[in-house]
C-alpha positions in Angstrom: -11.7 -6.6 -10.8 -14.5 -8.2 -8.8 -14.6 -7.9 -5.2 -16.6 -10.0 -3.3 -19.1 -7.9 -0.6 -20.2 -9.5 2.8 -23.3 -8.6 4.3 -23.7 -10.0 7.9 -21.1 -12.5 7.0 -22.4 -13.9 3.9 -21.5 -13.3 0.5 -24.2 -11.0 -1.0 -22.9 -9.4 -4.1 -19.8 -8.8 -6.2 -18.6 -5.4 -7.8 -19.0 -4.7 -11.3 -16.0 -3.5 -13.4 -16.5 -0.2 -12.3 -16.6 -1.0 -8.7 -20.5 -0.7 -8.1 -22.6 -3.4 -6.6 -26.2 -3.6 -5.5 -27.1 -5.1 -2.1 -30.3 -6.6 -2.1 -32.2 -8.3 1.1 -30.6 -5.8 3.6 -32.6 -6.0 6.9 -34.9 -2.7 7.3 -34.4 -0.7 10.8 -31.6 -3.0 11.6 -27.7 -3.2 11.9 -26.3 -4.6 8.7 -22.6 -5.0 8.5 -21.1 -4.5 5.3 -17.4 -5.5 4.2 -15.2 -6.2 1.3 -13.0 -9.2 0.6 -9.5 -8.1 0.9 -8.4 -11.4 -1.2 -9.6 -10.2 -4.6 -8.0 -7.2 -4.1 -4.8 -6.5 -5.9 -1.3 -5.9 -4.2 -1.0 -2.4 -5.6 -4.3 -1.2 -4.4 -5.1 0.5 -1.2 -8.6 0.2 0.0 -10.5 1.2 3.5 -11.5 -2.8 4.3 -13.0 -1.8 7.8 -16.2 -3.3 8.4 -19.4 -0.7 8.0 -22.9 -0.6 9.6 -25.9 0.3 7.7 -29.2 0.7 9.1 -31.7 1.2 6.1 -35.2 2.4 6.1 -38.0 0.1 4.7 -37.8 0.3 0.9 -35.0 2.7 0.7 -31.4 2.6 -0.4 -27.8 3.6 1.2 -24.7 4.5 -0.7 -21.3 3.0 0.7 -18.0 4.3 -0.9 -14.7 2.9 -0.7 -12.1 5.2 -2.2 -9.5 2.8 -3.9 -5.9 4.3 -4.2 -3.0 3.0 -6.1 -0.1 2.4 -3.9 3.0 3.7 -5.6 5.7 1.7 -3.3 8.7 -0.2 -3.7 11.0 -2.6 -1.9 14.6 -1.0 -2.1 17.5 -2.9 -1.6 20.4 -0.7 0.0 24.2 -1.6 0.0 27.3 0.6 1.0 30.9 0.0 1.0 32.0 -3.5 -0.2 28.7 -4.1 -1.2 27.6 -4.7 2.6 23.7 -4.3 3.1 22.9 -0.9 4.7 22.7 -1.8 8.6 19.3 -3.0 10.0 17.3 -0.6 11.7 18.5 2.8 9.4 16.1 5.0 8.9 15.3 5.9 5.1 13.9 9.1 3.9 13.1 9.7 -0.1 12.8 13.0 -1.9 13.2 14.7 1.3 9.7 13.6 2.4 9.4 13.8 6.2 8.1 10.2 6.1 11.1 7.6 7.3 11.2 4.0 6.8 13.1 1.4 8.6 15.5 -0.9 7.1 15.0 -4.6 7.7 17.1 -7.6 6.8 19.7 -7.5 4.1 19.4 -3.6 3.7 15.7 -4.1 2.2 13.2 -1.5 3.1 9.7 -0.8 2.1 8.9 2.4 0.7 5.4 3.8 0.0 4.8 6.6 -2.8 7.9 6.9 -4.2 8.1 9.6 -7.1 10.9 9.1 -9.7 13.6 10.1 -10.2 14.1 9.6 -6.6 17.0 10.3 -4.4 17.3 7.9 -1.0 18.8 8.8 2.0 19.8 6.4 4.9 21.2 7.2 8.1 22.2 5.0 11.0 24.5 5.3 14.0 27.9 5.7 12.4 27.1 6.5 9.1 24.7 7.9 6.4 24.3 7.4 2.6 22.5 8.4 -0.6 21.3 6.6 -3.8 19.7 7.7 -6.7 16.8 6.0 -8.5 16.3 7.5 -12.2 13.2 5.9 -13.1 11.0 2.9 -11.9 11.2 -0.9 -13.3 8.9 -1.0 -16.3 5.6 -3.0 -15.9 5.6 -3.7 -12.1 3.0 -2.4 -9.6 5.2 -3.0 -6.7 8.7 -3.2 -7.6 12.0 -4.9 -5.9 14.9 -2.3 -6.8 18.3 -3.0 -6.1 20.8 -3.9 -4.8 21.3 0.0 -4.8 24.7 1.3 -4.1 24.6 3.8 -1.3 27.4 6.2 -1.3 28.3 8.0 1.6 27.5 11.5 2.3 28.0 14.3 4.6 
């Protein structure tokens, strides 16, 4: 994955296969803005794309570290009795993790960092249910899982 690097809004370099890049021609003793181009970043990788300011001394170097992290998320499609989608606005938690995610249209919810096997809990006014996912779909960075039958729980 070679990611373009902008310095002062001009493409100055691309990362190599290990993620390193040399940025020549930085203006000494002046503010240089450095940022990554997010178009080349795969959808299953999360990188801090915030612009950074570098003020190098003459004939010196600066080291910037961008820490990519894999996103282990998934889009879940939840249904309850009769195959009806879980209502929009329902709150979903996974594996008793305190992070809650809101169900959008047609029972769909995007969940970040899901570990398998997973137990999914959905709660809305007038109901709650539980679904289980044994293992992730193969060879898909951000899978779409479902429709998952969500059984009523107490």
